[in-house]
C-alpha positions in Angstrom: -74.6 119.3 -130.5 -75.0 120.0 -126.9 -71.9 121.1 -125.2 -70.8 119.1 -122.2 -69.4 120.6 -119.1 -71.5 122.8 -116.7 -69.9 125.4 -114.0 -70.6 130.5 -107.8 -72.2 131.2 -104.9 -71.2 132.9 -107.4 -68.5 130.4 -107.9 -69.6 127.8 -105.3 -72.7 126.6 -107.1 -70.8 126.5 -110.3 -68.1 124.3 -108.8 -70.8 122.0 -107.5 -72.4 121.7 -110.9 -69.0 120.9 -112.4 -68.7 118.0 -110.0 -72.1 116.8 -111.1 -71.2 116.4 -114.8 -68.0 114.7 -113.9 -68.4 112.8 -110.7 -72.0 111.8 -111.4 -70.8 110.0 -114.5 -68.1 108.1 -112.6 -69.1 104.8 -114.0 -69.5 106.0 -117.6 -65.9 106.2 -118.6 -64.5 102.9 -117.4 -62.8 100.6 -119.8 -65.0 99.1 -122.5 -66.4 95.8 -121.5 -67.5 92.9 -123.7 -70.9 93.4 -125.4 -73.7 92.6 -123.0 -77.3 93.6 -122.4 -77.6 97.0 -120.7 -78.5 96.8 -117.0 -82.0 97.9 -115.9 -80.5 101.1 -114.6 -78.8 102.1 -117.8 -80.1 105.2 -119.6 -77.4 105.2 -122.3 -74.5 103.0 -123.4 -71.4 104.5 -125.0 -68.9 102.0 -126.5 -70.0 99.5 -123.8 -69.8 102.0 -120.9 -73.1 102.7 -119.1 -74.4 106.0 -118.1 -77.1 105.2 -115.5 -80.3 106.7 -114.3 -78.6 107.4 -111.0 -75.8 109.3 -112.8 -78.4 111.6 -114.6 -80.7 111.9 -111.6 -77.8 113.0 -109.3 -76.6 115.4 -111.9 -80.0 116.9 -112.3 -80.6 117.3 -108.6 -77.3 119.2 -108.2 -77.9 121.4 -111.2 -81.6 122.2 -110.9 -82.6 125.4 -109.1 -85.7 127.5 -108.9 -89.3 126.2 -109.2 -89.7 122.5 -109.7 -90.5 122.0 -113.4 -93.3 119.7 -114.8 -92.6 116.0 -115.4 -92.2 116.7 -119.2 -89.9 119.6 -118.6 -87.9 117.6 -116.1 -87.4 114.7 -118.6 -86.5 117.1 -121.4 -83.8 118.6 -119.2 -82.5 115.2 -118.2 -82.4 114.1 -121.8 -80.3 117.2 -122.6 -78.0 116.5 -119.7 -77.7 112.9 -120.7 -76.6 114.0 -124.2 -73.9 116.2 -122.5 -72.7 113.2 -120.4 -72.5 111.1 -123.5 -70.2 113.6 -125.2 -68.1 114.0 -122.0 -67.7 110.2 -121.8 -66.4 110.1 -125.4 -63.9 112.8 -124.7 -62.6 111.1 -121.6 -62.1 107.9 -123.6 -60.2 110.0 -126.2 -58.0 111.4 -123.4 -57.0 107.8 -122.5 -56.2 107.2 -126.1 -54.0 110.2 -126.3 -52.4 109.4 -122.9 -53.4 112.8 -121.5 -53.5 113.2 -117.7 -54.3 115.9 -115.2 -51.8 116.5 -112.4 -53.3 116.7 -108.8 -51.8 120.2 -108.5 -54.0 121.3 -111.5 -57.1 120.0 -109.8 -56.2 121.7 -106.5 -55.6 125.0 -108.3 -59.0 124.8 -110.0 -60.7 123.7 -106.8 -59.2 126.7 -104.9 -60.2 129.1 -107.7 -63.8 127.7 -107.8 -64.5 128.4 -104.1 -62.6 131.6 -103.9 -64.5 134.3 -101.8 -67.0 131.8 -100.6 -67.3 131.4 -96.8 -66.5 127.9 -95.7 -69.7 127.5 -93.7 -71.8 128.5 -96.7 -69.8 126.2 -98.9 -70.2 123.2 -96.6 -73.9 123.8 -96.3 -74.3 123.8 -100.0 -72.3 120.6 -100.3 -74.6 119.0 -97.7 -77.8 120.2 -99.4 -76.6 118.7 -102.7 -75.2 115.6 -101.1 -71.7 116.1 -102.5 -68.3 115.9 -100.9 -65.2 117.9 -101.7 -63.7 114.8 -103.3 -66.8 114.6 -105.6 -66.0 118.2 -106.8 -62.3 117.4 -107.2 -63.2 114.4 -109.4 -65.6 116.5 -111.4 -62.9 119.2 -111.9 -60.4 116.5 -112.9 -62.7 115.2 -115.6 -63.5 118.7 -116.9 -59.8 119.6 -117.1 -59.1 116.4 -118.9 -61.8 117.0 -121.5 -60.4 120.5 -122.0 -57.0 119.0 -122.6 -58.4 116.9 -125.4 -60.0 119.9 -127.1 -56.8 121.9 -126.6 -54.8 119.1 -128.3 -57.3 118.3 -131.0 -58.8 121.7 -131.8 -57.1 124.8 -130.3 -53.6 123.8 -131.3 -54.7 123.2 -134.9 -56.6 126.5 -135.2 -53.7 128.4 -136.7 -53.9 131.7 -138.6 -50.9 132.8 -140.8 -49.8 136.3 -141.9 -51.2 135.6 -145.4 -54.6 134.8 -143.9 -54.6 138.1 -142.0 -53.4 140.1 -145.0 -56.0 138.5 -147.3 -58.8 139.3 -144.8 -57.6 142.9 -144.5 -57.5 143.4 -148.3 -60.9 142.0 -148.8 -62.4 144.0 -145.9 -60.4 147.2 -146.1 -63.6 149.3 -146.0 -64.4 147.8 -142.6 -61.3 149.4 -141.2 -62.1 152.9 -142.6 -64.1 154.5 -139.8 -66.4 157.3 -141.1 -67.1 158.5 -137.5 -65.6 158.0 -134.1 -66.1 154.5 -132.9 -65.6 152.4 -129.7 -64.2 148.9 -129.8 -66.5 146.9 -127.4 -66.6 143.4 -126.1 -69.4 141.9 -123.9 -70.3 138.9 -121.8 -74.0 138.2 -121.7 -75.9 136.4 -119.0 -79.6 135.7 -119.5 -82.2 134.4 -116.9 -83.5 131.7 -119.3 -82.0 128.5 -120.8 -81.1 128.8 -124.5 -80.5 125.7 -126.6 -78.2 127.8 -128.8 -75.7 128.7 -126.1 -72.3 128.1 -127.7 -69.7 128.9 -125.0 -66.9 126.5 -124.2 -68.2 125.2 -120.9 -71.9 124.9 -121.7 -72.7 127.0 -118.7 -76.2 128.6 -119.0 -78.1 130.4 -116.2 -81.7 129.2 -116.0 -83.3 131.6 -113.5 -83.0 135.3 -112.6 -81.2 134.3 -109.4 -78.7 132.1 -111.2 -78.1 134.9 -113.7 -77.4 137.4 -111.0 -75.0 135.0 -109.2 -73.2 134.2 -112.4 -72.8 137.9 -113.3 -71.3 138.5 -109.9 -69.0 135.5 -110.2 -67.7 136.7 -113.5 -67.1 140.2 -112.2 -65.1 138.7 -109.3 -63.1 136.6 -111.8 -62.3 139.7 -113.8 -61.1 141.6 -110.7 -58.8 138.6 -109.9 -57.1 139.0 -113.3 -58.8 136.4 -115.5 -58.8 137.7 -119.1 -62.1 139.0 -120.4 -61.9 137.1 -123.6 -61.4 133.8 -121.8 -64.4 134.3 -119.6 -66.5 135.3 -122.6 -65.6 132.2 -124.4 -66.2 130.0 -121.4 -69.4 131.7 -120.0 -71.1 134.2 -122.3 -74.6 133.2 -123.3 -74.5 135.2 -126.6 -74.0 132.5 -129.2 -72.7 135.0 -131.7 -69.9 136.7 -129.7 -68.9 134.0 -127.2 -66.7 132.2 -129.7 -65.0 135.5 -130.5 -64.2 136.2 -126.8 -67.2 138.6 -126.6 -65.8 140.9 -129.4 -68.5 143.2 -130.8 -66.0 145.0 -133.0 -66.2 148.8 -133.4 -69.5 150.5 -132.7 -69.8 153.9 -134.3 -71.5 156.8 -132.5 -74.6 156.4 -134.7 -75.0 152.8 -133.6 -74.5 153.8 -129.9 -77.2 156.4 -130.1 -79.6 153.6 -131.0 -78.4 151.3 -128.3 -80.4 150.9 -124.9 -79.5 153.9 -122.7 -77.8 151.8 -120.1 -75.5 150.1 -122.6 -74.8 153.4 -124.4 -73.9 155.2 -121.2 -71.7 152.2 -120.1 -69.6 152.6 -123.2 -69.5 156.4 -123.5 -68.7 157.0 -119.8 -66.0 154.3 -119.5 -62.3 154.6 -120.1 -60.6 152.1 -122.4 -59.7 148.9 -120.5 -62.6 149.2 -118.0 -65.6 146.9 -117.5 -69.1 148.0 -116.6 -72.0 145.9 -115.5 -75.4 146.5 -117.1 -78.6 144.9 -115.9 -82.1 145.1 -117.2 -85.1 142.7 -117.1 -83.1 139.9 -115.5 -80.4 140.1 -118.2 -76.8 141.0 -117.3 -74.1 142.3 -119.6 -70.4 142.9 -118.6 -69.2 145.5 -121.1 -65.6 146.1 -121.9 -64.4 149.2 -123.7 -61.3 148.0 -125.4 -60.4 151.3 -127.1 -61.8 154.4 -128.8 -60.7 155.4 -132.3 -61.2 158.5 -134.3 -62.6 158.5 -137.8 -60.2 157.4 -140.6 -58.6 154.5 -142.4 -56.6 152.0 -140.3 -53.6 150.3 -141.9 -52.8 146.6 -141.5 -50.3 147.0 -138.7 -52.9 148.7 -136.6 -55.5 146.0 -136.9 -53.3 142.9 -137.4 -53.8 141.4 -133.9 -57.5 142.0 -133.9 -57.9 140.3 -137.3 -55.8 137.4 -136.2 -57.8 136.8 -133.0 -61.0 137.0 -134.9 -60.0 134.5 -137.6 -58.5 132.2 -135.0 -61.8 132.3 -133.0 -63.8 131.4 -136.1 -61.5 128.6 -137.1 -61.4 127.2 -133.5 -65.2 127.2 -133.3 -65.5 125.5 -136.7 -62.9 122.8 -135.8 -64.5 122.3 -132.4 -68.0 121.7 -133.9 -66.5 119.4 -136.5 -64.4 117.5 -134.0 -67.3 116.8 -131.6 -69.5 115.8 -134.5 -66.8 113.4 -135.7 -66.1 111.7 -132.4 -69.8 111.3 -131.7 -70.3 109.7 -135.1 -67.4 107.3 -134.5 -68.7 106.1 -131.1 -71.4 103.4 -130.6 -74.0 105.2 -128.7 -77.3 103.7 -127.5 -79.6 106.3 -125.9 -82.1 104.0 -124.2 -84.4 106.6 -122.7 -84.6 108.8 -125.8 -85.8 105.7 -127.7 -88.4 104.9 -125.0 -89.8 108.4 -125.2 -90.0 108.3 -129.0 -91.7 104.9 -129.0 -94.1 106.1 -126.3 -94.9 109.2 -128.4 -93.9 111.5 -125.6 -95.4 109.4 -122.8 -93.2 109.3 -119.7 -91.5 105.8 -119.4 -92.0 104.2 -116.0 -88.3 103.7 -115.9 -87.7 107.5 -115.7 -90.5 108.5 -113.3 -89.3 109.9 -109.9 -88.3 107.2 -107.4 -90.3 106.9 -104.2 -88.6 108.6 -101.2 -85.8 106.3 -99.8 -85.7 104.1 -102.9 -82.3 103.0 -104.1 
């Protein structure tokens, strides 16, 4: 299932995109109405709430950067975005059910963090170009925070790992903690210049061009300098589907493995002190590499690795519960994806209802 919330000039563009996925779907999460035929502008209906063509078009215009894609690529991207908006709508409805709310101070704090280090003139110009207002962004942030609260309540709080679980894992994998050579505990945040359907971070953020990737890497480095934990940023933004759920943790890399790594990555690890982050860029791909610690060869006892095991097991459980939860709430909702059905019935032909509107059309 596609994840649902998108996020720099570094941060400026990201905040704008956040607004898109929330504010653009402003009509989608209103109270369920009596069953009726969808309007001509409806692209999907979720438990009686419409997500319109205008919602998706506005979201796409704000998120799309780089060369203009073909009609088929555009529609495929919009269908993916529509699926994300459907999931978002379901979570917002669940928030009402759970009586969850977001305080204005939380929104203002997120708004301030999002535009940090962005000159006001540049920020306002970008808003104007994307036809957004500051209030649009605040509403998008409010929706994102509310959806995150749902997942915190329904997933994160339930992903508990006890001492017995930790001890059992250690006993079953004791050899894993017996280092036969010096090793470096490493974590990474990966940013690629291409969209990847397998991205599995918590926000769904995925750079699509080399320019977006460079801005995103810069934004992440700035966030790290401001004190945001590396593991949180990895879970939220890393585009490596394997390590993002684990906070970017690569585990311990022995010297023999480092010798086979790309030179830039190897040097970033070997020349860094524990606790420092280095940026590595090659071929449009960016990696932020954190050296957590260095350990000499030998067997580690449980006390030395307890926290690491617990974090790893919790990350695995949280990812499993999140996937199961989103699958369950989607299956319980009544979803009618009108445009997807039209594309299928037309055997890939572009429905007239989704073709670009003439300039000035409403």
